[in-house]
Each structure stands twice: as structure tokens, then as C-alpha cells.
C-alpha positions as CSV (number, residue, x, y, z in Angstrom):
1,M,35.1,-13.2,69.4
2,D,35.1,-10.7,72.1
3,L,31.6,-11.2,73.5
4,D,31.3,-7.8,75.5
5,V,32.3,-6.0,72.3
6,F,29.8,-8.0,70.3
7,V,27.0,-7.4,72.7
8,S,27.8,-3.6,72.9
9,A,27.7,-3.4,68.9
10,H,24.3,-5.2,68.6
11,R,22.5,-4.6,71.8
12,A,20.4,-1.7,70.2
13,E,19.3,-3.8,67.3
14,W,18.0,-6.5,69.7
15,D,16.3,-4.1,71.9
16,R,14.5,-2.5,68.9
17,L,13.5,-5.9,67.7
18,D,12.1,-6.5,71.3
19,A,10.2,-3.2,70.9
20,L,8.7,-4.0,67.6
21,L,7.5,-7.4,68.7
22,R,5.5,-5.8,71.7
23,R,3.6,-3.6,69.5
24,R,0.2,-4.6,68.4
25,R,0.3,-2.8,65.1
26,L,3.1,-1.9,62.8
27,T,3.3,0.3,59.9
28,G,4.7,-1.1,56.7
29,A,8.2,0.4,57.3
30,E,8.2,-1.2,60.8
31,A,7.2,-4.5,59.3
32,D,10.0,-4.4,56.9
33,E,12.4,-3.3,59.6
34,L,11.3,-6.2,62.0
35,V,11.9,-8.7,59.1
36,T,15.4,-7.3,58.6
37,L,16.2,-7.4,62.3
38,Y,14.9,-10.8,62.8
39,Q,17.2,-12.2,60.0
40,R,20.1,-10.3,61.7
41,T,19.4,-11.7,65.1
42,A,19.0,-15.1,63.8
43,T,22.7,-14.6,62.4
44,H,23.7,-13.2,65.6
45,L,22.4,-16.3,67.6
46,S,24.3,-18.6,65.3
47,L,27.6,-16.7,65.7
48,V,27.2,-16.7,69.6
49,Q,26.3,-20.5,69.7
50,S,29.2,-21.6,67.5
51,S,31.8,-19.0,68.9
52,A,31.1,-18.0,72.5
53,P,27.9,-20.0,73.7
54,E,27.0,-17.8,76.8
55,P,23.9,-19.2,78.3
56,Q,22.3,-15.9,79.4
57,L,22.7,-14.3,76.0
58,T,21.9,-17.5,74.0
59,G,18.7,-17.7,75.9
60,R,17.7,-14.1,75.2
61,L,18.6,-14.3,71.5
62,S,16.7,-17.6,71.2
63,R,13.5,-16.0,72.7
64,L,13.7,-13.0,70.4
65,V,14.2,-15.3,67.2
66,A,11.4,-17.6,68.2
67,R,8.9,-14.6,68.9
68,A,10.0,-12.9,65.6
69,R,9.8,-16.1,63.6
70,S,6.2,-16.4,64.9
71,T,5.3,-13.0,63.9
72,V,7.0,-13.0,60.6
73,T,5.4,-16.5,59.7
74,G,2.1,-15.7,60.9
75,T,1.7,-18.5,63.4
76,R,-1.9,-19.0,64.1
77,R,-3.1,-20.1,67.5
78,A,-6.4,-21.9,68.0
79,S,-9.1,-19.7,69.7
80,W,-12.5,-20.0,71.2
81,H,-13.8,-18.4,68.0
82,D,-12.4,-21.6,66.1
83,A,-14.1,-23.9,68.7
84,A,-17.5,-22.0,68.4
85,R,-17.2,-22.1,64.4
86,F,-16.6,-25.8,64.5
87,L,-19.5,-26.7,66.8
88,T,-22.0,-24.4,65.0
89,S,-20.8,-24.8,61.4
90,G,-18.1,-27.1,60.6
91,F,-19.1,-30.3,62.4
92,P,-22.9,-30.1,61.7
93,A,-22.1,-29.3,58.2
94,A,-19.9,-32.3,57.8
95,V,-22.5,-34.7,59.3
96,Y,-25.1,-33.2,56.9
97,R,-23.0,-33.6,53.8
98,A,-22.5,-37.2,54.8
99,R,-26.2,-38.0,55.3
100,H,-26.4,-39.8,52.0
101,W,-24.0,-42.5,53.5
102,W,-25.0,-42.7,57.2
103,I,-28.7,-42.7,56.7
104,P,-28.6,-45.8,54.5
105,T,-26.0,-47.4,56.9
106,A,-28.4,-46.6,59.9
107,L,-31.5,-48.3,57.9
108,V,-29.6,-51.3,56.6
109,S,-27.7,-51.8,60.0
110,T,-30.9,-51.7,62.0
111,A,-32.7,-54.0,59.7
112,T,-29.7,-56.3,60.1
113,A,-30.0,-56.2,64.0
114,A,-33.7,-56.8,63.8
115,L,-33.2,-59.8,61.4
116,L,-30.5,-61.4,63.5
117,G,-32.6,-61.0,66.7
118,W,-35.6,-62.6,65.1
119,W,-33.5,-65.4,63.9
120,I,-31.8,-66.0,67.4
121,G,-35.3,-65.4,69.1
122,T,-37.0,-68.0,67.0
123,H,-34.4,-70.9,66.8
124,P,-33.5,-72.4,70.3
125,E,-30.6,-74.4,68.4
126,V,-29.0,-71.0,67.6
127,Q,-29.4,-69.9,71.3
128,A,-28.0,-73.3,72.5
129,S,-24.9,-72.5,70.3
130,L,-24.3,-69.4,72.1
131,A,-24.2,-70.4,75.5
132,A,-25.5,-73.2,78.0
133,P,-29.1,-73.1,79.3
134,D,-28.2,-72.1,82.7
135,A,-26.1,-69.0,81.4
136,L,-28.9,-67.9,79.2
137,R,-31.2,-67.9,82.1
138,E,-28.9,-65.9,84.1
139,L,-28.5,-63.3,81.2
140,T,-32.3,-62.8,80.7
141,R,-34.1,-63.6,84.1
142,P,-35.3,-60.4,86.1
143,G,-32.4,-58.9,87.7
144,G,-30.1,-60.9,85.5
145,Q,-27.0,-59.8,83.8
146,Y,-28.7,-57.9,81.0
147,E,-30.2,-55.7,83.7
148,T,-27.4,-55.3,86.4
149,Y,-24.8,-54.5,83.5
150,Y,-25.9,-50.9,83.7
151,S,-25.7,-50.6,87.5
152,S,-22.8,-52.9,88.2
153,H,-20.2,-50.1,88.4
154,P,-20.5,-46.4,89.9
155,A,-22.2,-44.2,87.3
156,A,-19.4,-41.9,86.7
157,S,-16.8,-44.4,86.0
158,F,-19.2,-46.5,83.9
159,A,-20.0,-43.4,81.8
160,A,-16.5,-42.7,81.2
161,Q,-15.7,-46.3,80.1
162,V,-18.7,-46.5,77.9
163,W,-17.7,-43.1,76.4
164,T,-14.1,-44.2,75.8
165,N,-15.0,-47.6,74.2
166,N,-17.6,-46.0,71.9
167,A,-15.4,-43.1,70.9
168,Q,-12.6,-45.5,70.0
169,A,-15.2,-47.4,67.7
170,A,-16.3,-44.4,66.1
171,A,-12.7,-43.2,65.5
172,M,-11.7,-46.6,64.0
173,C,-14.7,-46.4,61.6
174,L,-13.5,-43.0,60.4
175,V,-9.8,-43.8,60.3
176,L,-10.1,-47.4,58.8
177,G,-12.5,-46.2,56.1
178,V,-9.5,-45.2,53.9
179,F,-9.0,-49.3,53.5
180,L,-11.9,-49.4,51.0
181,G,-14.4,-49.5,53.9
182,L,-13.9,-53.0,54.6
183,P,-12.8,-52.7,58.3
184,V,-15.9,-50.5,58.8
185,L,-18.2,-53.1,57.6
186,W,-16.7,-55.6,60.0
187,I,-16.9,-53.2,63.1
188,L,-20.6,-52.4,62.1
189,F,-21.5,-56.1,61.9
190,Q,-19.9,-56.7,65.2
191,N,-22.1,-54.0,66.8
192,M,-25.2,-55.2,65.1
193,L,-24.5,-58.8,66.1
194,N,-24.2,-57.8,69.8
195,L,-27.5,-56.0,69.6
196,G,-29.1,-58.8,67.7
197,V,-28.2,-61.3,70.3
198,G,-29.8,-59.2,73.0
199,I,-32.9,-58.8,71.2
200,G,-33.2,-62.4,70.3
201,L,-32.4,-63.7,73.8
202,M,-34.6,-61.3,75.6
203,S,-37.5,-61.8,73.2
204,S,-37.3,-65.5,73.4
205,A,-37.6,-64.9,77.3
206,G,-40.6,-62.7,76.8
207,R,-38.8,-59.7,78.1
208,L,-38.0,-57.8,74.9
209,D,-39.9,-54.6,76.4
210,T,-37.5,-54.6,79.4
211,F,-34.5,-54.9,77.0
212,L,-35.7,-52.0,74.8
213,G,-36.4,-49.9,77.8
214,L,-32.8,-50.3,78.9
215,V,-31.2,-49.9,75.4
216,L,-33.4,-47.1,73.8
217,P,-32.4,-44.3,76.4
218,H,-28.7,-44.0,75.6
219,G,-28.8,-46.4,72.2
220,L,-30.6,-44.0,70.0
221,L,-27.9,-41.1,70.1
222,E,-25.1,-43.9,70.6
223,L,-26.0,-45.8,67.4
224,T,-26.6,-42.8,65.5
225,A,-23.2,-41.6,66.3
226,V,-21.7,-45.1,65.3
227,F,-23.9,-44.8,62.1
228,V,-22.5,-41.4,61.2
229,A,-18.9,-42.6,61.8
230,A,-19.3,-45.9,59.7
231,G,-21.2,-43.8,56.8
232,T,-18.4,-41.2,56.8
233,G,-15.8,-44.3,56.9
234,L,-17.6,-45.9,53.9
235,R,-17.5,-42.6,52.0
236,L,-13.9,-42.1,52.5
237,G,-13.3,-45.6,51.3
238,W,-15.3,-44.9,48.3
239,T,-13.3,-41.8,47.7
240,V,-10.1,-44.0,47.2
241,I,-12.1,-45.7,44.3
242,D,-13.9,-42.8,42.8
243,P,-12.4,-39.3,43.8
244,G,-14.7,-37.5,41.2
245,P,-13.2,-34.4,39.6
246,R,-10.5,-33.9,42.3
247,S,-7.3,-35.7,42.3
248,R,-7.1,-38.7,44.5
249,R,-4.7,-37.0,46.7
250,T,-6.8,-33.9,47.1
251,A,-10.0,-35.7,47.6
252,L,-8.5,-37.9,50.3
253,A,-7.0,-35.0,52.0
254,E,-10.2,-32.9,52.0
255,E,-12.4,-35.9,53.3
256,G,-9.8,-37.1,55.7
257,R,-9.5,-33.6,57.3
258,A,-13.2,-33.6,57.6
259,A,-13.3,-37.1,59.1
260,V,-10.9,-36.2,61.8
261,G,-13.0,-33.2,62.7
262,M,-16.1,-35.6,62.8
263,A,-14.1,-37.7,65.3
264,I,-13.8,-34.8,67.6
265,G,-17.5,-33.8,67.3
266,L,-18.6,-37.5,67.6
267,A,-16.5,-37.9,70.7
268,L,-18.6,-35.0,72.2
269,V,-22.1,-36.7,71.1
270,L,-21.0,-40.1,72.5
271,F,-20.0,-38.1,75.8
272,V,-23.7,-37.2,76.0
273,S,-24.9,-40.8,75.3
274,G,-22.4,-42.1,77.7
275,A,-23.7,-39.8,80.3
276,I,-27.3,-40.9,79.6
277,E,-26.1,-44.5,79.8
278,G,-24.3,-44.2,83.0
279,F,-26.8,-41.9,84.9
280,V,-30.2,-42.2,83.3
281,T,-30.3,-45.8,82.0
282,P,-29.8,-47.5,85.5
283,S,-31.8,-44.9,87.3
284,G,-35.1,-45.4,89.2
285,L,-37.0,-43.3,86.6
286,P,-39.9,-44.8,84.9
287,T,-39.3,-46.4,81.7
288,W,-41.3,-43.9,79.7
289,A,-39.3,-41.2,81.3
290,R,-35.9,-42.7,80.5
291,I,-36.9,-43.3,76.8
292,T,-38.3,-39.8,76.5
293,I,-34.8,-38.4,77.7
294,G,-33.1,-40.6,75.1
295,T,-35.5,-39.6,72.5
296,T,-35.1,-35.9,73.2
297,A,-31.4,-36.2,72.9
298,E,-31.7,-37.9,69.6
299,V,-34.2,-35.3,68.2
300,A,-31.9,-32.3,69.4
301,F,-29.0,-33.9,67.5
302,L,-30.9,-34.4,64.3
303,A,-32.2,-31.0,64.6
304,Y,-28.8,-29.6,65.1
305,V,-27.4,-31.5,62.0
306,Y,-30.5,-30.6,59.7
307,V,-30.9,-26.9,61.0
308,L,-27.3,-25.7,61.6
309,G,-25.7,-28.3,59.4
310,G,-27.9,-27.7,56.6
311,R,-27.6,-24.0,56.6
312,A,-23.9,-24.1,56.9
313,A,-23.6,-26.7,54.2
314,R,-25.7,-24.6,51.7
315,A,-23.4,-21.7,52.6
316,G,-20.4,-23.7,51.4
317,D,-19.0,-25.1,54.6
318,T,-17.7,-28.7,54.1
319,G,-16.4,-29.5,57.5
320,D,-12.8,-29.0,56.1
321,L,-10.2,-26.5,57.4
322,A,-10.8,-23.0,56.4
323,A,-9.2,-22.0,53.2
324,A,-6.3,-20.0,54.8
325,E,-5.4,-22.9,56.8
326,R,-5.0,-25.5,53.9
327,S,-2.0,-26.0,51.8
328,A,-2.1,-24.2,48.5
329,M,-3.3,-26.5,45.5
330,V,-2.1,-26.3,42.0
331,P,-4.8,-26.8,39.5
332,T,-4.6,-30.2,37.7
333,A,-6.0,-31.3,34.2
334,A,-9.3,-33.1,34.5
């Protein structure tokens, strides 16, 4: 193939395609012309690559074909509007819709932690099975490990570490829920056991008020996020068992997409609780002030879910992708 003759014969078409791609609006005839030129240019690129692979020409045609393909197929880019819609509608609606799962999860889990704390705190033999007496005294004494834990590292790095660990735990609850929710129950129990051990040991040392003063500022919001993740994971596991009127594949796709979105939203919530744990919990503020900050963050999150989320859910938002972004579905028999 004579490359110079080939370029001379088709340069006008490439230039026209480039000009059409630069326009913000096209008429119907121009849109049809763009599709035709895109197909021709793709053919030209294939011919050049197979017969006379000249780098500069191949690069120009590749860029033209990629831009045209993006325009013809309607590739959509994420925008700030999408982020705003997710934060004001999609995420809170998904949390609101899952409330019948995460609220019972929160109540049962809190009761479990309290029961474990009572059992450990009132049974010295159980405490002895956890650690040696000297180690227990080191944990619970004034200025001991339970207190210094929150100030043992620089606030920024500690907050980042806490956020990462909690976000991973929440994501695991959401993702592993598909395995009938069993891994979620184990993760949840481990969290409540750790909390129950702290309650039990500090209460046996007569310092439960100190422990709660350290845990509540960040723990209210942090545990709520964990309960939301666990409840959503359990709902996803139940969807495997009972998908309802939808096909199992469709139900899992819808609930799974919503769960992935919730993982992103909960990461933001846990970022706030991590910042409180890193900067507020170990601060010199009085206990009432630290607890007030934590309570304010918790109330703000619940108001966000029930006001914005409730409104969005009643308007039909499920936390799933917008209809235009989902794969088309074929009706199935019930």
C-alpha cells in the first residue's frame, strides 16, 4: 500500500470526523455522518496497522477512533453531580431501607456486649482465664493500657490506622454477607467480645465510668457504622435464601450494588469516627465535652439517614445505580 496516496485519499474524511467530534451539538444528519466516518476510520486504522504501520499516522487514527467510539457509544463519566446525588440521596436511602436489619442487629449486639461484660466482671475465674493478675492490673489501673491506648501514637496516624481497620471490617461485613451471613455473625461477635471484655475488666476494677468516657465519644458513630454494615450483610445473605418476587440473580445484583455503594458511604462515616477517636478521645477535654461531641455526631448521622434517606426512599431511591446505568433486564415469570 502506498501510504502517501492512502493519506491523500482519506485525509478529508479524518479531518471531517475530527471537526464533528469537537462540536458540542450535532444535528441528526451530522450524527449519522459521524457514525459513518467512525466506521470508515476504524477500517482505515486496521489497514494501516496491518499493511504500513507508520507510528505517527497510527497514533492519530487511534486517537480519532477512541474519541469517536466514546461519542458513539455514549461513555459516561462520573461527575460532581453523581457524588452529590450519592451523598444526599443514594447512600442515606440505602441505609434507611436497611434499617429493619441493622437496628435489630444493633440492639442484639449491644445486649450481647453488655451481657458478656457483666459475666466477665462478676466472675474472677473468667478474668483469670483472660490474663495473669499483673497483666489485668496493668490494663485497668489509672494510666494503664486502656487509657494510654488512645494517646500512644500521633493523633493523625492513629486516626488513619483506626479508620483503615474499621473500614475493612465494615467492607468485609458487606461483601461476606453473600455467604448466608455466617461470616458477618462471626465478625460481629468478635467486635462485641472485645467490647464486653473491656466493660467487664474495667467494671471489676471500679473504673467503668472511665472506660465509657473513652469509648463513647467515637464508639457511638463507629459501632453504628459497623451495625449498618453487618445488618446490610445479613440482608444480602437472606437475599440468597429468599430473593422475593425477583429472580435470585437480579435480587443479588441489586442488593450487591447497593451494598458496594454503602461501603463507600460507611468509609466516610468511619473517617469521621476515626477523626474523633484520634483527636477528641485522647484530648484534654472534660469527659462530658468529649461525649457531647460523639453524641452530636451520632445524632447528626441518624438525622441524615432518617430525614434525607427517608425522603429519598419514599421517592423510590434504593441506593442502586440509576436506571440508565444498569443492564437491561428481561421480564421473568413469577
